[in-house]
N, C-alpha and C positions, 0 to 999 in steps of 0.2 A: 418425448420424442418429437422431433420437428416435422411439421406437415409439409411434404413435398408435392402435394396434389396440384399446386399451381404450375409446377414444371410439366406435369403430365398434361394438364389442360392446355398450356401454351403449345406443347408439342403437337397435340391433336389439332389445334387451330392452325398452326403453321403448316402442318402437313396438308390440311384441306386447302389452305390458301395456295400452296405451291402446286397442288394437283389442279385446282381450278385455273390458275394462271397458265399452266401448260396447255390445258384444254382450250384456252383463248389465244394460244400462240405466243404467249409471253415467256420470257426466260427469267429464271429466278433460282436461288439456292439458299439453303439455311446457313447462316453464319452464327456460330455459337461462341467463338473465341474473339474477344474484343476487350478493350479497356472500358469497363463499365462507367468509371468516373468521367472519362473523356466523352463518351457517348451521351451520358446524362447532361453534361455541360453543353454540348453542341445542340442537343434536342430540347434543352430547357426542362428536363424531367425534375419534378420537385423532390425535395429530401424525403426520405422514407419509402421511395419507390426505386425499383431496380429494373434494368432492361434484361430480359431473358434471352432474346434472340433478335437477329436482324435479318433482313432479306433485301437484296437489290431486286428490282422488278422493272422489266422493260422489253421493248420490241427489238429484234435484231436489226443491225445496220442494214439499210436499203441494199438489196441485191445479195445479201448474205443469208445462208441457210443456218438457222439457229439450232435445228435438231436433225440428227441423223437417225436412220433406222438402225436398230440393233443388228449386229452381225450374228454369225452362227453361234448358237449357245452350246455349252458343254452338255453332254448327256447326263441325265439325272444320276445314273450309276456312278459318275465321277464326283458328284457334289453332295450326295446324300449318304449317310451311314445309318445303319440300324443296329441297335444293341451294342454299340461301341463308339468311342470318341472319334 
């Protein structure tokens, strides 16, 4: 069986990075679909290593709001089910 724990570890790390960035007013997102060979070439990643995820990271353009407050949420009764699918 192949060990996929590295994917879980990277996921945890990326999640913490994204949350910390948001706390500092930075915008970011997880990018998981990319050409691994091309990314490795661009970044100079050595053979035997793979890129698991990417994230852009930056401040919003001057004068623009990067984040909006969430709108009204659906009631829990509409999004939670008990004892059924």
